[in-house]
C-alpha positions in Angstrom: 67.3 100.6 78.7 65.5 103.3 80.9 65.8 100.9 83.9 69.6 100.4 83.1 70.0 104.0 83.1 68.1 104.7 86.4 70.1 101.8 87.9 73.4 103.6 86.9 72.2 106.7 88.2 71.0 105.3 91.6 74.3 103.3 91.9 76.4 106.7 91.3 74.2 108.5 93.8 74.5 105.6 96.5 78.3 105.6 95.9 78.5 109.6 96.3 76.5 109.3 99.6 79.2 106.8 100.9 81.9 109.6 99.8 80.0 112.1 101.8 79.7 110.0 105.0 83.5 109.2 104.7 83.9 113.0 104.6 81.7 113.6 107.5 83.8 111.0 109.5 87.1 112.2 108.6 86.0 115.7 109.6 84.9 114.7 112.9 88.4 113.4 113.6 89.7 116.9 113.1 89.6 118.8 116.3 88.0 122.2 116.5 89.0 123.4 119.9 86.3 121.3 121.8 87.2 118.0 123.3 85.5 115.1 121.3 86.0 111.5 121.7 85.7 111.0 117.9 89.3 112.7 117.9 90.6 109.4 118.8 89.0 107.3 116.2 91.5 105.8 113.9 94.2 105.5 116.5 95.1 102.0 117.3 96.8 100.3 120.5 98.9 97.1 120.5 96.7 95.0 122.5 98.6 91.7 123.3 100.0 91.6 119.7 97.0 92.7 117.7 95.8 96.1 116.7 92.7 97.4 118.2 91.0 100.8 118.3 91.4 102.8 121.8 87.6 102.9 122.0 87.5 98.8 122.4 90.1 98.8 125.2 89.0 102.0 127.4 86.6 104.3 128.2 86.7 107.5 126.6 84.9 110.4 128.6 84.7 114.2 128.1 85.6 115.7 131.6 84.9 119.2 130.5 85.1 121.4 127.0 89.1 121.0 126.9 89.7 117.6 128.5 89.4 114.0 127.6 89.9 111.0 130.1 90.6 107.7 128.9 90.2 104.7 131.4 91.6 101.6 130.1 89.7 98.2 131.1 93.2 96.7 132.2 95.8 98.7 134.2 98.7 97.4 131.9 97.2 98.9 128.9 98.2 102.6 130.2 101.6 102.5 128.5 100.6 101.2 125.1 97.8 103.7 124.9 99.8 106.6 125.7 102.4 105.3 123.2 99.8 105.2 120.6 98.3 108.7 121.3 101.9 110.2 121.0 102.6 108.1 117.7 99.4 109.3 116.4 100.7 113.0 116.4 97.4 114.7 117.1 99.0 117.5 118.7 97.9 116.4 122.3 100.3 115.0 125.0 98.9 112.4 127.3 98.9 112.8 131.1 99.4 109.5 132.7 98.6 109.5 136.5 98.7 105.7 136.8 94.9 105.0 136.8 93.8 106.9 134.0 95.1 109.0 131.0 94.1 112.8 130.7 94.2 114.5 127.4 94.3 118.4 128.0 93.4 120.1 124.7 95.6 123.4 124.6 93.8 126.5 122.8 94.3 126.5 119.3 96.8 129.0 117.9 96.0 130.8 114.8 98.7 128.8 112.9 97.2 125.6 114.1 93.8 126.7 113.1 94.9 127.4 109.6 96.7 123.8 109.4 93.5 122.2 110.5 91.6 124.2 107.8 94.0 123.1 105.0 93.7 119.4 106.4 89.7 119.9 106.1 90.2 121.1 102.5 92.6 118.3 101.7 89.7 115.8 103.0 87.2 117.8 101.0 89.4 117.5 97.8 89.7 113.7 98.2 85.8 113.7 98.6 85.5 115.6 95.3 87.8 113.6 93.6 86.0 110.4 94.6 82.7 112.0 93.5 84.2 112.6 90.1 85.5 109.3 89.6 82.0 107.9 90.3 80.6 110.3 87.8 83.2 109.1 85.2 82.5 105.4 85.9 78.7 106.2 85.6 79.2 108.1 82.1 81.4 105.2 81.0 78.4 102.8 81.9 76.1 104.9 79.8 78.4 105.2 76.9 78.7 101.3 76.8 74.8 101.2 76.8 74.9 103.6 73.7 77.2 101.2 71.8 74.7 98.6 72.6 71.8 100.4 71.2 70.9 103.3 73.5 70.0 106.3 71.3 72.1 109.3 71.4 69.5 111.7 73.0 69.0 109.2 75.9 72.6 109.0 76.4 73.0 112.8 76.7 70.0 112.9 79.0 71.4 110.4 81.3 74.9 112.2 81.2 73.3 115.3 82.2 71.2 113.6 85.1 74.5 112.1 86.1 76.3 115.7 86.0 73.3 117.0 88.0 73.6 114.5 90.8 77.4 115.1 90.8 77.0 119.0 91.4 74.5 118.4 94.1 77.0 116.4 96.0 79.9 118.7 95.3 77.6 121.4 96.8 77.3 119.3 99.9 80.9 118.6 100.3 81.4 122.5 100.1 78.8 123.1 102.6 80.5 120.7 105.0 83.7 122.3 104.4 82.7 125.8 105.1 80.7 124.8 108.3 83.8 122.9 109.5 86.1 125.9 108.7 83.8 128.1 110.5 83.9 126.0 113.5 87.7 125.9 113.7 88.1 129.5 113.1 85.5 130.7 115.9 87.7 131.4 119.0 
């Protein structure tokens, strides 16, 4: 039974780590004033009828702190890439010069910064909900073990351990959110 409990806790911790890494990925997509190629992750381009991420049909480079350049491997991909960026609604208008696409990041207004912080907090809330759902599933497993002969004290201790792991990961989410908020709000 003890190895069952440690397995449940280890599985829950592993799933919570995945929730944190998902949060980190989502937070890198939210721009904080500096040009970052990860801002374009998740934007897909129609490549001869099949959706492809931009970074698989073009080179993405940081020209300076506020400019990204996208150089497609095929010239006929300029228009689809431009359309995909506009459709993604990331707040940037692409500049197509016939050979490459430039993205000039405008300085963030106070209003836009607050919107981005709200978006970050929304992502953080999704992560917290995911972590709490993982906790709920782990506690349900422990309760099933208790019905199958696990002592009540051992079950309570295991639930306390799961709660401790949950609290640790919720704290990690809070740290990520406060760091991203500080990054966005700094001018």
